[in-house]
C-alpha positions, 0 to 999 in steps of 0.5 A: 296172906300177902303184902297188901298191894298183892292182895288188892291186885289179886282182887282183879284176878280175872283180868289175867290173860289166861284165856290164851292158855285154854278156851276157858280161863283157869281162874274162872274154871276153878270154882266149877272143877267139881262139876254141876254140884259146885257151879256157884263155888258155894252150894255143895249139898251133903247127901244127907241134907236135902234142905240145905237152906232150911234153918239150922236145928239144935241137932247141928249144934249138938253134933258139934258140941265137943271140946276142940283141940287146943292150938298146940295140937293144930296141924293142918291146912288154911284156905287163906289165899286170894282168889276164887273160894273153893266149893264145899265139895272141893273142901270136903274132898280135902278134909277127907284127904287130911284125915288120912294124912295126920292133919287135924285142923282146917282153917277157913280163911278165904280172902274172897268171902266177904262175910269174913273180911270186907263185910265182916260186920254184916250178919251171915245170910241163912244160906251162907251160914248153912254153907259153913255148917256143911263144912263144920259138920263134915269136919266134925265127922272126920275128927278135924277141928274146923276153925274160921278166920274173921278179918275185921281190920279193913274197916273196924274202929277198934275202940267203938262199942258198936263195932265190937258188938258186931264182931261178937255177933259174927262170932256167935253166929258161927258158934251157933253152928258148932264152931268153937275155934277162931282166928282173929286176923289183921293181915294185909290191912292199913297200919294207920288208925283212924281219928277215933282210935288215935284218940284212945290208943294214939297211933299204936296199932298193936295196942288197939288190936290187943285190946280188941282181941283181949275183949273178944277172948274174955267175952267169948270164954265167959260164954263158952269155955271151949272157945279157942282163939289165935291171932294173926298180926299185921306184921306176920313175918320176921325174926327181930323185935319191932315196935308193933311186936313189942306192943303185942308182947306187952298187951295181948293176952299171953295165952293167945298164940300168934300166927307167923309165916317165918323169916319172910312172907315166903320163907325158903327155910324155917329153923328152930332158931328162927322160931325161938327168935320170933317167939321171944320177940313176940312174947307169945307161942307161935302158929306157923302159917306156911305159904307153901304151896300157895300160888296166888301171888304168881298170878299177879306178881309174875303174870305167870301162874305157877303150880308148885308140885314139889315136896315140902323142904327147908323146914327143920325137924325141931320147928314142929315141937316148938310151935303150937300149930303148923298150917299149910296154905294151899294153891288155888287148885285144891286137888293139885295141892294134895301132892305137896300137902301129902309131904307136909303131913308126913313132915308134921307127923314125924319131922325127925324121920321125914324124907322129902323125896321118899314122901313125894314119890309116895304121893305121886304114886298114889295120886297118879296111880293109873299113870305114875310115870307120866304124873311124875314127869308132870310133877317134876316139871312143876316142882321148882319154887321158892323152896327149891328154885333149882329143882331138876326135871326130866329134861335138865340132866339130859341137855349137856349129854345131848350136846356132847353127842351132837358134837360127836355126831352120834345117833341123837335119837338114842339120847336121853334128851330125845327119850325125855321129849318123847315121854313128855309129848305123851304126858297130856294124853296119858293124864287126861285118860288116867287122872281123877277128872277134876284133878286133870282139869285143874292142871290141864293148861300145864299138862298141855304145855308140857306135851307141846314142849315134848313134841317140839323137842322130838321134831327138832332133834329128828330134823337135826339128826337127818342133817347129820346123816346127810338127809334133807328135810323139806323147808315147809316142815322146818318152817312148821317146826320153828313156828311150833317152837316159837309158839311153845316159847311164847306160851311158856312165858305166860305159864309159870313153867320151867325155862330149860326147854326154852333155852334148849330150843333157842340153842337148837334154832341156831343149828344149820337146819334152822338158822338162815 
């Protein structure tokens, strides 16, 4: 869920020059992070289901034929980003994680699944339907509500009877595999109706979408009383009334909850007052789509792909009980997302007792159990985000004391900064040996960069220290260190990592051992 130009740009995600960071482009690597079973990004085979492309039997549907929770109970995750769709194995891993962290709803809404967006009016192939059935069965076994988002807004003629029939056909295909909860989504689409719709609705997009949604709700509820639907509007952020929201308030069935991302697309804070204002302006209950820790936009907007490994902050405790659902949009990296999602689960479970720092430490200790100190350094280094742009890392608090000690001409290798650089230099090796291999592969470019920064920091301090005590360093060693420093700075400008080390390197390069 992004502004439209960002969404379109992300369709060209493979063009981002990530090959500079690692022999395998990161985006190309994402679908295969779970090994041979997931090389196509789609075909994970449940161990109990050998013939995954066989026609679905009534047993599949019967196994799922229960009342799904109403939207007021939805607390979970929405796979709603632009970029490579997660493999089934990755999704099932996350479903298991969710079941352990107070999260009960998973919304399947990947923008790159053409059956749900670009080709919404085409029937699922049998293999595509089986792919979704595997996820639905897995979610059911873990007591997680499995919701599918359909996004027809790129091409639908809202008033066209054939298009409406195609939409019901798509929904009914999903109902045949036991899906009863749906999101009807109109995010990131044109805001102008075509001529046929203008003849019916004028140029009133809200009225056209409301008419379609009401039609779907009535038709599907008559067939199945368990049918649940939420609505994602085209204007999905803000806290003030506008003409589009006015039309939703006046025309959309009041029983239908409306998706909302907060005061902004990326909302640094969401308060109870924000919720009250938006709910009043929309005239509908809200389901929050929280765009954290999603990172798809960093690939295109900044050309510096980032990881967001910090805790969920900036959300008032009163928000949770004032909305009918709360969904977190994760990163392209499913396992790396679990650090932030761990904290989100704690917040949604007990918003008044939520302690972001404590929950974050628990997540780091559990996920990085075999090397928690190294994993903490890594997460700290990737914790800055729009939620907390000034997040501190291992190096930040050590820089000022280092320069004080330099001015005093004291032992620089005893400084906190030197020890921080030493610890950083070992992070990649420690994580490669201790983390879940799939998690390590997701974060590998950033882990390598962090260790290279640490190694450069160690070398530069050692050279400066020798100068202070009257020893000399061979010119070749100084040149090698400067070249490594320049390479680190260049790489960090490609990866979305902290700039504090770059700033320190720039300062250190002005010192006598390095300055011309």
